[in-house]
C-alpha positions as a Python dict, from the first residue, in 0.01 Angstrom:
ca = {
    (1, 'M'): (0, 0, 0),
    (2, 'I'): (-16, -38, 388),
    (3, 'R'): (-217, 310, 390),
    (4, 'E'): (-471, 181, 120),
    (5, 'Q'): (-528, -129, 354),
    (6, 'M'): (-544, 85, 680),
    (7, 'L'): (-820, 299, 540),
    (8, 'A'): (-1027, -14, 429),
    (9, 'A'): (-957, -133, 787),
    (10, 'E'): (-1136, 183, 933),
    (11, 'K'): (-1444, 26, 1058),
    (12, 'V'): (-1483, 129, 1414),
    (13, 'K'): (-1590, 498, 1514),
    (14, 'A'): (-1647, 639, 1877),
    (15, 'L'): (-1844, 942, 1771),
    (16, 'D'): (-2030, 1090, 1467),
    (17, 'W'): (-2121, 1437, 1386),
    (18, 'R'): (-2461, 1445, 1170),
    (19, 'D'): (-2790, 1625, 1144),
    (20, 'G'): (-2664, 1901, 1370),
    (21, 'G'): (-2604, 1649, 1658),
    (22, 'L'): (-2317, 1462, 1807),
    (23, 'Y'): (-2374, 1082, 1838),
    (24, 'L'): (-2146, 907, 2090),
    (25, 'L'): (-2093, 523, 2126),
    (26, 'D'): (-2166, 454, 2483),
    (27, 'Q'): (-1841, 274, 2555),
    (28, 'R'): (-1950, 177, 2910),
    (29, 'L'): (-2179, -87, 2756),
    (30, 'L'): (-1950, -248, 2528),
    (31, 'P'): (-1888, -516, 2422),
    (32, 'Q'): (-2237, -662, 2515),
    (33, 'Q'): (-2423, -362, 2376),
    (34, 'T'): (-2374, -122, 2099),
    (35, 'S'): (-2570, 186, 2184),
    (36, 'W'): (-2550, 540, 2011),
    (37, 'Q'): (-2691, 829, 2189),
    (38, 'R'): (-2740, 1186, 2047),
    (39, 'Y'): (-2619, 1479, 2232),
    (40, 'E'): (-2756, 1840, 2179),
    (41, 'S'): (-2602, 2049, 2451),
    (42, 'A'): (-2236, 2122, 2598),
    (43, 'A'): (-2367, 2018, 2951),
    (44, 'S'): (-2460, 1671, 2829),
    (45, 'V'): (-2149, 1603, 2665),
    (46, 'A'): (-1946, 1723, 2932),
    (47, 'Q'): (-2167, 1459, 3141),
    (48, 'A'): (-2071, 1208, 2897),
    (49, 'I'): (-1698, 1273, 2895),
    (50, 'R'): (-1706, 1256, 3311),
    (51, 'E'): (-1894, 938, 3315),
    (52, 'M'): (-1651, 778, 3047),
    (53, 'R'): (-1928, 693, 2768),
    (54, 'V'): (-1672, 882, 2545),
    (55, 'R'): (-1294, 835, 2658),
    (56, 'G'): (-964, 854, 2531),
    (57, 'A'): (-762, 1177, 2499),
    (58, 'P'): (-802, 1258, 2122),
    (59, 'A'): (-1195, 1151, 2122),
    (60, 'I'): (-1250, 1372, 2412),
    (61, 'G'): (-1100, 1678, 2265),
    (62, 'I'): (-1328, 1607, 1950),
    (63, 'A'): (-1635, 1545, 2133),
    (64, 'A'): (-1565, 1886, 2327),
    (65, 'A'): (-1512, 2072, 2002),
    (66, 'F'): (-1833, 1962, 1878),
    (67, 'A'): (-1992, 2027, 2215),
    (68, 'V'): (-1893, 2405, 2188),
    (69, 'V'): (-2090, 2412, 1828),
    (70, 'L'): (-2379, 2276, 2001),
    (71, 'A'): (-2369, 2519, 2296),
    (72, 'A'): (-2343, 2818, 2036),
    (73, 'K'): (-2638, 2674, 1829),
    (74, 'Q'): (-2853, 2682, 2153),
    (75, 'H'): (-2740, 3041, 2258),
    (76, 'I'): (-2827, 3169, 1905),
    (77, 'A'): (-3146, 3004, 1876),
    (78, 'N'): (-3241, 3157, 2204),
    (79, 'Q'): (-3165, 3483, 2057),
    (80, 'I'): (-2898, 3560, 2323),
    (81, 'V'): (-2722, 3876, 2178),
    (82, 'D'): (-2374, 3825, 2334),
    (83, 'W'): (-2373, 3453, 2269),
    (84, 'Q'): (-2004, 3469, 2262),
    (85, 'A'): (-1985, 3561, 2627),
    (86, 'A'): (-2247, 3320, 2726),
    (87, 'L'): (-2028, 3020, 2600),
    (88, 'E'): (-1779, 3109, 2863),
    (89, 'T'): (-2003, 2886, 3098),
    (90, 'D'): (-2012, 2626, 2866),
    (91, 'F'): (-1619, 2627, 2835),
    (92, 'A'): (-1564, 2622, 3201),
    (93, 'V'): (-1837, 2304, 3220),
    (94, 'L'): (-1613, 2119, 2955),
    (95, 'I'): (-1286, 2209, 3086),
    (96, 'A'): (-1384, 2062, 3429),
    (97, 'S'): (-1516, 1741, 3290),
    (98, 'R'): (-1165, 1562, 3278),
    (99, 'P'): (-853, 1722, 3417),
    (100, 'T'): (-568, 1505, 3257),
    (101, 'A'): (-595, 1453, 2919),
    (102, 'V'): (-444, 1781, 2753),
    (103, 'N'): (-639, 1716, 2419),
    (104, 'L'): (-953, 1840, 2573),
    (105, 'F'): (-783, 2180, 2658),
    (106, 'W'): (-606, 2180, 2315),
    (107, 'A'): (-950, 2124, 2138),
    (108, 'L'): (-1131, 2385, 2340),
    (109, 'Q'): (-859, 2648, 2273),
    (110, 'K'): (-882, 2575, 1905),
    (111, 'M'): (-1257, 2641, 1930),
    (112, 'R'): (-1184, 2988, 2127),
    (113, 'D'): (-952, 3104, 1875),
    (114, 'C'): (-1216, 3040, 1622),
    (115, 'L'): (-1446, 3228, 1786),
    (116, 'S'): (-1299, 3583, 1670),
    (117, 'V'): (-1370, 3470, 1309),
    (118, 'A'): (-1713, 3345, 1383),
    (119, 'V'): (-1856, 3636, 1555),
    (120, 'Q'): (-1796, 3842, 1243),
    (121, 'H'): (-1928, 3591, 993),
    (122, 'Q'): (-2275, 3591, 879),
    (123, 'Q'): (-2319, 3244, 955),
    (124, 'P'): (-2104, 3198, 1259),
    (125, 'L'): (-2230, 2820, 1319),
    (126, 'Q'): (-2079, 2712, 1004),
    (127, 'V'): (-1742, 2849, 1088),
    (128, 'L'): (-1741, 2687, 1449),
    (129, 'E'): (-1879, 2380, 1294),
    (130, 'Q'): (-1606, 2365, 1011),
    (131, 'Q'): (-1348, 2408, 1301),
    (132, 'A'): (-1451, 2094, 1497),
    (133, 'V'): (-1468, 1898, 1187),
    (134, 'D'): (-1124, 1990, 1090),
    (135, 'I'): (-1016, 1873, 1435),
    (136, 'L'): (-1180, 1553, 1357),
    (137, 'K'): (-1027, 1506, 1017),
    (138, 'A'): (-679, 1608, 1155),
    (139, 'D'): (-693, 1359, 1411),
    (140, 'R'): (-808, 1088, 1161),
    (141, 'E'): (-527, 1181, 933),
    (142, 'A'): (-259, 1178, 1219),
    (143, 'N'): (-372, 851, 1317),
    (144, 'L'): (-291, 709, 968),
    (145, 'C'): (42, 880, 998),
    (146, 'M'): (126, 780, 1319),
    (147, 'A'): (56, 391, 1237),
    (148, 'Q'): (275, 411, 919),
    (149, 'L'): (571, 582, 1144),
    (150, 'G'): (518, 335, 1432),
    (151, 'L'): (538, 34, 1169),
    (152, 'E'): (834, 154, 1039),
    (153, 'V'): (993, 167, 1370),
    (154, 'I'): (900, -173, 1437),
    (155, 'Q'): (1013, -288, 1100),
    (156, 'R'): (1363, -163, 1170),
    (157, 'S'): (1364, -338, 1523),
    (158, 'S'): (1332, -680, 1351),
    (159, 'A'): (1265, -860, 1062),
    (160, 'S'): (1073, -1133, 1250),
    (161, 'R'): (731, -1164, 1357),
    (162, 'Q'): (650, -975, 1683),
    (163, 'H'): (477, -1038, 2006),
    (164, 'V'): (340, -698, 2118),
    (165, 'M'): (151, -580, 2441),
    (166, 'T'): (-67, -288, 2488),
    (167, 'H'): (-256, -129, 2797),
    (168, 'C'): (-594, 21, 2793),
    (169, 'N'): (-763, 106, 2481),
    (170, 'A'): (-587, 350, 2232),
    (171, 'G'): (-762, 226, 1918),
    (172, 'A'): (-1031, 349, 1707),
    (173, 'L'): (-1256, 394, 2015),
    (174, 'A'): (-1036, 654, 2166),
    (175, 'T'): (-979, 864, 1880),
    (176, 'G'): (-1137, 1013, 1538),
    (177, 'G'): (-989, 735, 1325),
    (178, 'F'): (-755, 442, 1313),
    (179, 'G'): (-614, 463, 1680),
    (180, 'T'): (-272, 559, 1813),
    (181, 'A'): (-129, 258, 1984),
    (182, 'L'): (-356, 16, 1821),
    (183, 'G'): (-315, 201, 1523),
    (184, 'V'): (30, 102, 1504),
    (185, 'I'): (-74, -245, 1610),
    (186, 'R'): (-327, -268, 1327),
    (187, 'A'): (-61, -137, 1072),
    (188, 'A'): (192, -397, 1180),
    (189, 'H'): (-93, -691, 1157),
    (190, 'L'): (-153, -576, 787),
    (191, 'A'): (224, -580, 711),
    (192, 'Q'): (213, -957, 855),
    (193, 'L'): (471, -850, 1105),
    (194, 'L'): (220, -968, 1418),
    (195, 'T'): (231, -1311, 1577),
    (196, 'C'): (-1, -1236, 1881),
    (197, 'V'): (-107, -907, 2078),
    (198, 'H'): (-118, -938, 2446),
    (199, 'V'): (-386, -727, 2599),
    (200, 'N'): (-379, -612, 2945),
    (201, 'E'): (-729, -637, 3080),
    (202, 'T'): (-697, -285, 3224),
    (203, 'R'): (-859, -237, 3598),
    (204, 'P'): (-1101, -112, 3696),
    (205, 'W'): (-1270, 3, 3387),
    (206, 'L'): (-1141, -324, 3187),
    (207, 'Q'): (-1082, -95, 2868),
    (208, 'G'): (-838, -374, 2745),
    (209, 'S'): (-1075, -662, 2809),
    (210, 'R'): (-1375, -496, 2691),
    (211, 'L'): (-1272, -237, 2433),
    (212, 'T'): (-942, -331, 2291),
    (213, 'A'): (-1021, -711, 2261),
    (214, 'W'): (-1362, -603, 2092),
    (215, 'E'): (-1164, -399, 1852),
    (216, 'L'): (-906, -681, 1770),
    (217, 'V'): (-1153, -974, 1753),
    (218, 'G'): (-1366, -742, 1502),
    (219, 'E'): (-1066, -758, 1275),
    (220, 'A'): (-948, -1114, 1337),
    (221, 'I'): (-608, -967, 1452),
    (222, 'P'): (-455, -1260, 1673),
    (223, 'S'): (-483, -1176, 2033),
    (224, 'L'): (-489, -1298, 2381),
    (225, 'L'): (-621, -1134, 2706),
    (226, 'N'): (-431, -1158, 3028),
    (227, 'V'): (-479, -1009, 3374),
    (228, 'D'): (-272, -685, 3446),
    (229, 'S'): (-32, -878, 3672),
    (230, 'A'): (64, -1129, 3413),
    (231, 'A'): (256, -871, 3248),
    (232, 'A'): (603, -969, 3411),
    (233, 'H'): (535, -1339, 3366),
    (234, 'L'): (489, -1282, 2990),
    (235, 'M'): (785, -1066, 2952),
    (236, 'Q'): (988, -1297, 3124),
    (237, 'Q'): (899, -1585, 2894),
    (238, 'G'): (1106, -1405, 2631),
    (239, 'D'): (842, -1364, 2344),
    (240, 'I'): (727, -980, 2435),
    (241, 'T'): (914, -766, 2181),
    (242, 'W'): (744, -427, 2198),
    (243, 'V'): (505, -239, 2450),
    (244, 'V'): (297, -3, 2260),
    (245, 'V'): (64, 251, 2443),
    (246, 'G'): (-121, 561, 2392),
    (247, 'A'): (-91, 892, 2624),
    (248, 'D'): (-308, 1138, 2776),
    (249, 'R'): (-67, 1387, 2813),
    (250, 'I'): (338, 1435, 2736),
    (251, 'T'): (524, 1694, 2889),
    (252, 'A'): (820, 1903, 2755),
    (253, 'N'): (1087, 1658, 2870),
    (254, 'G'): (916, 1351, 2718),
    (255, 'D'): (746, 1221, 3055),
    (256, 'V'): (405, 1043, 2967),
    (257, 'A'): (88, 1033, 3151),
    (258, 'N'): (-126, 731, 3033),
    (259, 'K'): (-363, 476, 3212),
    (260, 'I'): (-281, 354, 3554),
    (261, 'G'): (-60, 77, 3521),
    (262, 'T'): (159, 209, 3220),
    (263, 'Y'): (444, 331, 3466),
    (264, 'Q'): (505, -31, 3585),
    (265, 'L'): (483, -174, 3250),
    (266, 'A'): (780, 55, 3125),
    (267, 'V'): (971, -51, 3442),
    (268, 'L'): (937, -405, 3348),
    (269, 'A'): (997, -377, 3006),
    (270, 'R'): (1316, -201, 3079),
    (271, 'Y'): (1417, -489, 3340),
    (272, 'H'): (1341, -745, 3044),
    (273, 'Q'): (1500, -549, 2772),
    (274, 'V'): (1152, -506, 2582),
    (275, 'K'): (1099, -192, 2383),
    (276, 'F'): (856, 67, 2497),
    (277, 'M'): (682, 268, 2231),
    (278, 'V'): (431, 552, 2299),
    (279, 'V'): (193, 657, 2032),
    (280, 'A'): (-2, 997, 2052),
    (281, 'P'): (-63, 1293, 1834),
    (282, 'S'): (130, 1636, 1887),
    (283, 'S'): (-202, 1762, 2044),
    (284, 'T'): (-131, 1530, 2339),
    (285, 'I'): (202, 1723, 2406),
    (286, 'D'): (202, 1991, 2657),
    (287, 'M'): (516, 2221, 2611),
    (288, 'Q'): (411, 2441, 2905),
    (289, 'L'): (483, 2161, 3155),
    (290, 'S'): (858, 2098, 3207),
    (291, 'S'): (797, 1736, 3338),
    (292, 'G'): (550, 1463, 3429),
    (293, 'I'): (539, 1573, 3833),
    (294, 'Q'): (333, 1880, 3715),
    (295, 'I'): (50, 1684, 3553),
    (296, 'P'): (-277, 1678, 3742),
    (297, 'I'): (-361, 1315, 3809),
    (298, 'E'): (-730, 1253, 3800),
    (299, 'Q'): (-871, 1060, 4094),
    (300, 'R'): (-1190, 883, 4047),
    (301, 'E'): (-1426, 745, 4332),
    (302, 'G'): (-1331, 432, 4514),
    (303, 'K'): (-1659, 223, 4427),
    (304, 'E'): (-1506, 190, 4091),
    (305, 'I'): (-1259, -61, 4241),
    (306, 'L'): (-1489, -175, 4520),
    (307, 'A'): (-1747, -313, 4306),
    (308, 'L'): (-1763, -497, 3975),
    (309, 'A'): (-2111, -470, 3761),
    (310, 'G'): (-2256, -312, 4047),
    (311, 'Q'): (-2190, -594, 4285),
    (312, 'R'): (-1956, -507, 4568),
    (313, 'V'): (-1639, -753, 4567),
    (314, 'A'): (-1418, -582, 4831),
    (315, 'A'): (-1439, -577, 5209),
    (316, 'H'): (-1545, -263, 5376),
    (317, 'I'): (-1240, -64, 5311),
    (318, 'D'): (-1154, 251, 5151),
    (319, 'A'): (-1001, 257, 4816),
    (320, 'F'): (-730, 466, 4618),
    (321, 'N'): (-824, 514, 4247),
    (322, 'P'): (-606, 721, 4061),
    (323, 'V'): (-697, 706, 3661),
    (324, 'F'): (-329, 770, 3530),
    (325, 'D'): (20, 733, 3629),
    (326, 'V'): (335, 893, 3471),
    (327, 'T'): (617, 715, 3296),
    (328, 'P'): (963, 912, 3288),
    (329, 'A'): (1116, 998, 2973),
    (330, 'Q'): (1411, 774, 3055),
    (331, 'L'): (1203, 440, 3047),
    (332, 'I'): (1068, 523, 2684),
    (333, 'D'): (1249, 408, 2367),
    (334, 'V'): (1052, 615, 2135),
    (335, 'I'): (756, 836, 2104),
    (336, 'V'): (560, 836, 1783),
    (337, 'T'): (352, 1150, 1661),
    (338, 'E'): (212, 1252, 1344),
    (339, 'R'): (509, 1522, 1319),
    (340, 'G'): (780, 1241, 1343),
    (341, 'I'): (926, 1010, 1617),
    (342, 'V'): (1160, 1080, 1909),
    (343, 'E'): (1390, 821, 2020),
    (344, 'Q'): (1506, 832, 2389),
    (345, 'P'): (1311, 1139, 2453),
    (346, 'N'): (1446, 1448, 2614),
    (347, 'L'): (1400, 1824, 2631),
    (348, 'E'): (1592, 1901, 2357),
    (349, 'K'): (1450, 1657, 2097),
    (350, 'M'): (1099, 1727, 2219),
    (351, 'Q'): (1154, 2100, 2157),
    (352, 'A'): (1288, 1999, 1810),
    (353, 'L'): (974, 1809, 1743),
    (354, 'M'): (752, 2087, 1815),
    (355, 'Q'): (930, 2373, 1631),
}
């Protein structure tokens, strides 16, 4: 029954593929403005990823997959004989767009693997397009599966109604479907297990106050917005039962890279005996990296911190602006994926999950 309710609750979309073009909802403008833009080249999609018009690890990967289709379409239309070789430039541009979210590289590898089939087909664009569509559909299905599994974890932890906290945006806007962390929260709401969702504003891009709050309000899910630095106080009050977050990369030992501020939430949660859940598709798991220390952490321009809505608010000082931090596996109670759940993650458990 919950799955049917979840399907009915799928209302928000971050991207859409239609009429031979990729449409992206410009997330920089939310919640004040809902603006869809059409993209017809890999370079323009890469720019959209860099500028965070589309963001969230799964959505970035999906957008990049369709960007490969757009690039191939251009090269074939321009009668480039070795269009497969020409795609290498497009792959390089897309790879360089964001360094931390592993879903980007996973999706591009899927498209690269598909090329050998596509070049031998009479209609290669159809083959590539179908692969991109399959990536989108698989993410949507994974979201629904993770929502159900995460809900079951919360149900086992307590029969009472829950106060949960989330950070950044790991909802429908960050994926191809229901959302990862916010998907679990949505499922808990549909199961009448939620009293309130406490939303961290998530500086400096305010993904919590602009995006997560927008999604929650749109579905009448009871929620409150708080500044990031109120998290410890809220946990100290004793109401928060779970912190539920997404991930941009998970390493072989269970370390998790997510939006900056996640690590400190995990430390606070452990001190206050609040459970900590990470929800992410298996495409986010990078078994090639042994631990979080090897994850490349994206550094963005300091002006994102120094100014707000185009107006400088800081003194004339340089700024340190890492986009992500790494939460050690020892601070994580459970990782939820579409393949299953991993409690108290470590190398052996992650290897078993990915077999």
